[in-house]
C-alpha positions as CSV (number, residue, x, y, z in Angstrom):
1,M,-67.4,-4.9,-56.5
2,E,-68.2,-7.8,-54.0
3,P,-69.8,-6.9,-50.7
4,C,-67.3,-6.6,-47.8
5,V,-69.0,-7.4,-44.5
6,Q,-67.2,-6.7,-41.3
7,L,-67.1,-9.1,-38.4
8,D,-68.2,-6.4,-36.1
9,D,-71.4,-5.7,-38.0
10,L,-72.4,-9.3,-38.0
11,Q,-71.9,-9.3,-34.2
12,I,-74.1,-6.2,-34.0
13,F,-76.6,-7.8,-36.3
14,V,-76.8,-11.0,-34.3
15,S,-77.2,-9.2,-31.0
16,T,-79.8,-7.1,-32.5
17,I,-81.8,-10.3,-33.6
18,E,-81.3,-11.9,-30.3
19,H,-82.4,-8.8,-28.1
20,R,-85.2,-7.8,-30.6
21,S,-84.3,-4.1,-30.4
22,F,-81.6,-1.6,-31.2
23,T,-81.6,-0.4,-27.6
24,A,-81.2,-3.7,-25.9
25,A,-78.5,-4.8,-28.4
26,A,-76.6,-1.4,-27.8
27,E,-76.8,-1.9,-23.9
28,A,-75.5,-5.4,-24.2
29,L,-72.6,-4.5,-26.5
30,G,-71.8,-1.3,-24.7
31,L,-72.5,0.9,-27.7
32,S,-74.9,3.7,-28.4
33,K,-78.4,2.8,-29.9
34,Q,-77.6,5.4,-32.8
35,Y,-74.4,3.5,-33.8
36,V,-76.1,0.1,-33.7
37,S,-78.9,1.4,-36.0
38,R,-76.3,3.0,-38.3
39,R,-74.3,-0.1,-38.6
40,I,-77.3,-2.2,-39.3
41,G,-78.3,0.2,-42.1
42,A,-74.7,0.1,-43.5
43,L,-74.9,-3.8,-43.5
44,E,-78.1,-3.6,-45.4
45,D,-76.7,-1.1,-48.0
46,E,-73.4,-3.3,-48.4
47,L,-75.5,-6.4,-49.1
48,G,-78.3,-4.7,-51.0
49,V,-81.1,-6.3,-49.1
50,R,-83.4,-5.5,-46.3
51,L,-82.6,-7.5,-43.3
52,L,-85.0,-6.0,-40.7
53,N,-88.6,-4.8,-41.0
54,R,-88.8,-1.9,-38.5
55,T,-92.0,-0.7,-36.9
56,T,-92.5,1.7,-34.0
57,R,-93.2,-1.3,-31.7
58,R,-90.6,-3.9,-32.7
59,L,-88.1,-5.3,-35.0
60,Q,-88.6,-8.3,-37.1
61,A,-86.1,-10.1,-39.3
62,T,-87.0,-10.7,-43.0
63,D,-86.5,-14.1,-44.5
64,L,-83.0,-12.9,-45.7
65,G,-82.4,-11.5,-42.3
66,M,-83.0,-14.9,-40.6
67,A,-80.8,-16.7,-43.1
68,L,-78.0,-14.2,-42.5
69,Y,-78.6,-14.5,-38.7
70,E,-78.1,-18.4,-38.8
71,R,-75.1,-18.0,-41.2
72,A,-73.6,-15.3,-38.9
73,Q,-73.9,-17.4,-35.8
74,S,-71.7,-20.0,-37.4
75,I,-69.2,-17.6,-38.6
76,L,-69.0,-15.9,-35.4
77,A,-68.7,-19.2,-33.4
78,A,-65.9,-20.5,-35.8
79,V,-64.0,-17.2,-35.3
80,H,-64.5,-17.5,-31.5
81,E,-63.3,-21.2,-31.5
82,T,-60.3,-20.1,-33.5
83,E,-59.4,-17.4,-31.0
84,E,-59.8,-19.8,-28.2
85,M,-57.6,-22.4,-29.9
86,L,-55.0,-19.9,-30.4
87,C,-55.3,-18.4,-26.8
88,S,-55.1,-22.0,-25.3
89,H,-51.4,-21.9,-25.9
90,S,-51.2,-19.2,-23.4
91,A,-51.7,-20.0,-19.6
92,T,-53.4,-16.7,-19.2
93,V,-57.1,-16.4,-19.0
94,R,-58.5,-13.3,-20.2
95,G,-62.0,-11.7,-20.9
96,A,-65.2,-10.3,-19.3
97,L,-67.5,-12.6,-17.6
98,R,-71.2,-11.7,-17.0
99,V,-72.9,-14.2,-14.5
100,S,-76.4,-14.5,-13.1
101,A,-76.9,-16.5,-9.8
102,P,-79.7,-16.8,-7.2
103,V,-79.6,-14.4,-4.4
104,T,-79.3,-16.7,-1.4
105,F,-76.9,-19.0,-3.1
106,G,-74.7,-16.1,-4.3
107,T,-74.4,-14.5,-0.9
108,L,-73.7,-17.8,0.9
109,H,-71.3,-19.4,-1.6
110,L,-70.2,-17.1,-4.2
111,G,-69.2,-14.1,-2.0
112,P,-66.0,-15.5,-0.8
113,L,-65.2,-17.5,-4.1
114,V,-65.5,-14.8,-6.6
115,P,-62.7,-12.7,-5.2
116,R,-60.5,-15.8,-5.1
117,F,-61.2,-16.7,-8.6
118,M,-60.3,-13.0,-9.7
119,Q,-57.2,-13.2,-7.8
120,M,-56.1,-16.4,-9.6
121,H,-57.0,-14.8,-12.9
122,P,-56.2,-11.0,-12.8
123,H,-56.9,-10.5,-16.4
124,V,-60.7,-11.5,-16.0
125,E,-63.4,-9.0,-15.4
126,V,-66.4,-10.3,-13.5
127,T,-70.0,-8.8,-13.5
128,L,-72.0,-10.8,-11.0
129,D,-75.8,-10.3,-10.9
130,L,-77.7,-11.9,-8.0
131,S,-81.4,-12.2,-8.9
132,D,-84.0,-14.9,-8.3
133,R,-85.6,-13.9,-11.6
134,H,-85.4,-16.5,-14.3
135,I,-83.2,-14.5,-16.7
136,D,-82.9,-15.1,-20.5
137,L,-79.3,-15.5,-21.1
138,I,-79.2,-14.6,-24.7
139,A,-81.5,-11.8,-24.7
140,E,-80.0,-10.1,-21.7
141,G,-76.4,-10.7,-22.6
142,Y,-75.3,-13.1,-19.8
143,D,-72.3,-15.4,-20.4
144,M,-73.6,-18.0,-18.0
145,A,-76.0,-18.5,-15.2
146,L,-76.2,-20.6,-12.0
147,R,-79.4,-22.5,-11.5
148,G,-80.7,-25.0,-8.9
149,G,-83.2,-27.8,-9.1
150,I,-84.0,-29.9,-12.0
151,L,-83.5,-28.2,-15.3
152,A,-86.1,-28.5,-18.0
153,D,-84.8,-25.8,-20.6
154,S,-83.3,-27.9,-23.6
155,S,-82.0,-24.7,-25.2
156,L,-79.3,-24.6,-22.6
157,V,-76.1,-26.7,-22.0
158,A,-75.7,-27.5,-18.3
159,R,-72.7,-28.7,-16.1
160,R,-73.6,-29.8,-12.5
161,L,-71.5,-28.1,-10.0
162,A,-72.9,-29.5,-6.7
163,L,-75.6,-31.6,-5.3
164,V,-78.5,-30.0,-3.3
165,C,-81.1,-31.7,-1.2
166,M,-84.6,-30.2,-1.1
167,E,-86.1,-30.7,2.4
168,V,-89.6,-30.1,3.8
169,V,-89.7,-28.4,6.9
170,A,-92.1,-26.4,9.3
171,A,-91.7,-24.5,12.6
172,P,-92.7,-26.0,16.0
173,S,-95.3,-23.2,16.3
174,Y,-97.0,-24.3,13.1
175,L,-97.0,-27.9,14.2
176,A,-98.5,-26.9,17.4
177,Q,-101.5,-25.8,15.5
178,R,-101.8,-28.8,13.1
179,P,-100.7,-32.4,13.1
180,A,-97.6,-32.9,10.9
181,P,-98.4,-34.7,7.5
182,G,-97.6,-38.3,7.5
183,H,-97.8,-38.6,3.6
184,P,-97.2,-36.0,0.8
185,D,-100.9,-36.4,-0.2
186,E,-101.9,-34.7,3.2
187,L,-100.2,-31.5,2.1
188,G,-103.4,-30.4,0.4
189,Q,-104.8,-30.0,4.0
190,H,-102.0,-27.6,5.0
191,E,-100.8,-24.0,4.2
192,C,-97.7,-24.4,2.0
193,L,-95.2,-21.8,1.4
194,L,-94.6,-21.5,-2.4
195,Y,-91.1,-21.0,-3.7
196,G,-90.8,-20.5,-7.4
197,Q,-91.4,-18.3,-10.5
198,G,-95.2,-18.1,-10.3
199,G,-97.9,-20.2,-11.4
200,P,-99.0,-23.7,-10.0
201,V,-96.4,-25.3,-7.7
202,E,-95.7,-29.0,-7.5
203,W,-93.2,-30.5,-4.9
204,L,-91.1,-33.7,-5.9
205,F,-91.1,-36.8,-3.5
206,K,-90.2,-40.4,-3.7
207,I,-93.4,-42.5,-3.2
208,D,-93.1,-46.2,-3.5
209,G,-89.6,-45.8,-4.8
210,K,-90.6,-43.6,-7.8
211,P,-90.5,-39.9,-8.2
212,A,-94.0,-38.3,-7.8
213,R,-95.3,-34.7,-8.0
214,V,-97.6,-33.3,-5.4
215,A,-99.5,-30.2,-6.1
216,V,-99.5,-27.7,-3.3
217,K,-101.1,-24.4,-2.5
218,G,-100.9,-21.5,0.0
219,R,-101.2,-17.9,0.4
220,L,-97.5,-16.9,0.1
221,H,-95.7,-17.3,-3.3
222,T,-92.3,-15.8,-3.9
223,N,-89.2,-16.3,-5.8
224,N,-86.8,-15.7,-2.9
225,G,-86.0,-18.7,-0.8
226,E,-85.0,-16.6,2.2
227,I,-88.5,-15.1,2.4
228,V,-89.9,-18.6,2.3
229,R,-87.6,-19.7,5.1
230,D,-88.5,-16.7,7.3
231,A,-92.2,-17.3,6.7
232,A,-91.7,-20.8,7.8
233,L,-89.7,-19.7,10.9
234,A,-92.7,-17.4,11.8
235,G,-95.0,-20.4,11.8
236,M,-96.9,-19.5,8.5
237,G,-96.8,-22.9,7.0
238,I,-94.7,-25.8,5.4
239,A,-91.8,-25.1,3.2
240,C,-89.7,-27.2,0.6
241,L,-86.4,-25.5,0.3
242,P,-82.7,-26.2,-0.7
243,D,-80.7,-27.5,2.4
244,F,-78.3,-24.7,2.2
245,I,-81.0,-22.1,3.0
246,I,-82.5,-23.9,6.0
247,A,-79.4,-25.9,7.4
248,Q,-78.8,-23.5,10.2
249,A,-82.4,-23.2,11.2
250,V,-82.7,-27.0,11.2
251,A,-79.5,-27.4,13.4
252,D,-80.9,-25.0,15.8
253,G,-84.4,-26.8,16.1
254,R,-86.2,-23.6,14.6
255,L,-87.4,-25.9,11.7
256,I,-88.3,-29.5,11.9
257,H,-87.8,-32.0,9.0
258,L,-91.2,-33.5,7.8
259,L,-91.9,-36.4,5.4
260,E,-88.4,-37.7,5.6
261,P,-89.4,-41.3,4.3
262,F,-90.5,-39.5,1.2
263,Q,-87.3,-37.4,0.8
264,P,-87.6,-35.4,-2.4
265,P,-85.0,-36.5,-5.1
266,I,-81.6,-34.9,-5.0
267,A,-81.3,-32.0,-7.3
268,G,-78.3,-29.9,-8.1
269,V,-76.7,-26.4,-8.7
270,H,-75.8,-26.1,-12.6
271,A,-73.7,-23.7,-14.6
272,V,-75.8,-23.2,-17.8
273,Y,-74.9,-21.6,-21.1
274,P,-76.7,-21.0,-24.4
275,K,-76.4,-24.2,-26.5
276,H,-75.1,-22.6,-29.7
277,R,-72.5,-20.5,-28.1
278,Q,-69.0,-21.9,-27.3
279,P,-68.2,-21.1,-23.7
280,S,-65.2,-18.7,-23.6
281,R,-62.0,-19.6,-21.7
282,A,-63.2,-17.3,-18.8
283,V,-66.4,-19.2,-18.6
284,Q,-64.7,-22.6,-18.6
285,A,-62.2,-21.5,-16.0
286,F,-65.0,-20.1,-13.7
287,T,-67.0,-23.3,-14.1
288,D,-64.1,-25.5,-13.3
289,F,-63.2,-23.4,-10.4
290,L,-66.7,-23.6,-8.8
291,R,-67.0,-27.2,-9.6
292,Q,-63.8,-27.9,-7.6
293,E,-64.8,-25.4,-4.8
294,L,-68.4,-26.6,-4.4
295,S,-67.9,-30.3,-4.9
296,G,-67.9,-30.9,-1.2
297,M,-71.0,-28.6,-0.4
298,N,-73.3,-31.5,-0.1
299,T,-72.7,-35.3,-0.2
300,P,-75.8,-37.6,-0.6
C-alpha cells in the first residue's frame, strides 16, 4: 500500500524542524508535546524512514528529513495559496494574526489602531506582542513583525509602512557641562546613550553628502528607546532616537537637536514576513491598513 501522508502531519513536521524541538512546536501549534511527538513518529512509520535524530539535548533532521522539510514547505505553501485564492472571492477576512512590534511604537501608534482594525474585520483574532527584543519570526511562530530602522536581514520580505527620522539630541543640562559636538567625529569625546540589541553601536550620518557610520560608546546600553530618552532627559548623555519617541520632549525644549547639518538618513517602519511564507489575507489586510493609517506619521 502506498504511504498516505496527512497535511496536518506535514505542518507538525515543518513546525518541529523550524522550532528545533517538540515542545516549542507544540506551543506554536497549540498542541501537546506528546501529540506532536506521536504524530512525527506516525509520519516516520508511514514513510518507513527516520526523519529526525533525537538526543536528550536537541532534534536534528536526517538527510531524508531535510528533503521532506523542503518539499513539505512547497506543498503547504501551495495549499495555502489555493485556500487564499478561493477565499479571495469572499469579502470577509478571517484568521488568527500574531504580530510582534517595538514597545514604544506599539503603545504610541498601535494602541488606537488595532481595535479599529478588529472592528473592521470581526472574524480576525489578533495577538499583539510588544517587545524590543529581536524575535525570530519562524522559530517563535509570528505571522509578521514591525521593525524600524534600516533592515539587513535578507531572509525577510519587508513592506515600508511609514518614514522615520533618526535625530541626535541632548538635554540642556548635559550641554551645560560639555560643548555640543560640531561634527559627528567629535562624538567620541562624549558620553553617548546606546540604543540597540547589544554589541558595538554605530550611528548613521550624512557627511559630505554621503552616508557614513560613526562608532559611539557610552555606559548605558539598552534595547528600549524610552529608557534612552529618559536618560537623555536626565542629562546623562547624547542620544540618537526615532523622532516619534522624542518629539514631545524636543517641542518642550527639554531636548535639543544636535548635528543637524549631518542629519542621519531617513529610515522607516516596516512590516516583515518570512520570505518563504505567503502572507495570509489577515496579514495583508493588516499591513494595508497600517500603511494607510501611518502614511502621514512623518513626511520628510
